[in-house]
Structures are given as C-alpha cells and as structure tokens.
N, C-alpha and C positions, 0 to 999 in steps of 0.2 A: 539505427538499431536494427539488427536482423531478427525479424519476427517469424517464427515457425508456426504453422497451424497446430492447434491443440485439439486432440480428439476429446471432445466433451463427453462422449458416451462412457469413457473409461475414467473420468475425472474422480479423484477422491474427494473433491469438494462439491457439495450440492449447491445449486443456485440459491442465493439468499443466505447461505450459511455465514456466520460471523467468523472473522479472523483478526488476530492482533499481530502486528509487526512491531518489534522493538528496535528502534534506531532508525534515524532518517538519513543515513549515509547512502551512498550509491547502491549498496546491496540491499538495504532496507527498502528503498524506493523500487528496486527491481523486483523484490519479493512481493511488495504491495501490488505492483503492476500485474504480475503473474496471477496472483490471487483474484484480482479484479477481473482479469480476462477469463478466469474459471467461473466467475459468477458470484464470488464471495463479497460480502459487505465488510470492508476493511477499515480497521482503526489502526493508525500509525502513531506510536508514542515515542517520545524522545525526552531524555532527562535534562537536556540543555535548557537553561533558563532563557536563552535568546530566542527571539521569534524566528520563524522560518523565513529564509531569504526569498526575495521576489522570484529569483530563478527557480528555486525549489517549488514554490507555489505554482508557477507556470507549468512545470512538469507534472505536478500532482493534480492539477485542476481537472483534467479529463478522467481521472481515476475515481472521482467522487469519494475521496477518503475522509474519514473523521480524523482530524489532526489534533494531537495533544502534546504540548511542549511544557517543559519546566517540571518541577516536582509534582508528582502525582501518586496517588495511593490506590 
C-alpha cells in the first residue's frame, strides 16, 4: 500500500472525533484506515450477518476499529 504523508494541520477531522464507515469491503476498510490516520475514532458497520473473516480482522486490528456486523439499528 502506498502511504502518502497527510498534513494533519489542515485535516477536516479533529483528533478523537467519531466517524462511521458503512461497508467492510476494500473501500470501507480504506476509508476507515484514512480516518484512523487522521485521528478519528472509527466505527465500521456492515449489514452482512456473517462474522468478519480472519484476514479482515488482521488488517483491521491496527486501526482499533469498533466493528459491528449483522442487522443493526
């Protein structure tokens, strides 16, 4: 993965701000990773009733995400 430096001084996300990402596909995980790098506390939700795969959990672990799967309200 090519990681460019992010200028945090001009970030629209304040450190500790909450963010929600809908969908745990590749783009959802990428969005969650970017928000995490900007300092947000990220909740990732997916409507699939299946549990997250081991591979997904390994990729998500460093991001300290709150993960919610299945039907949610």
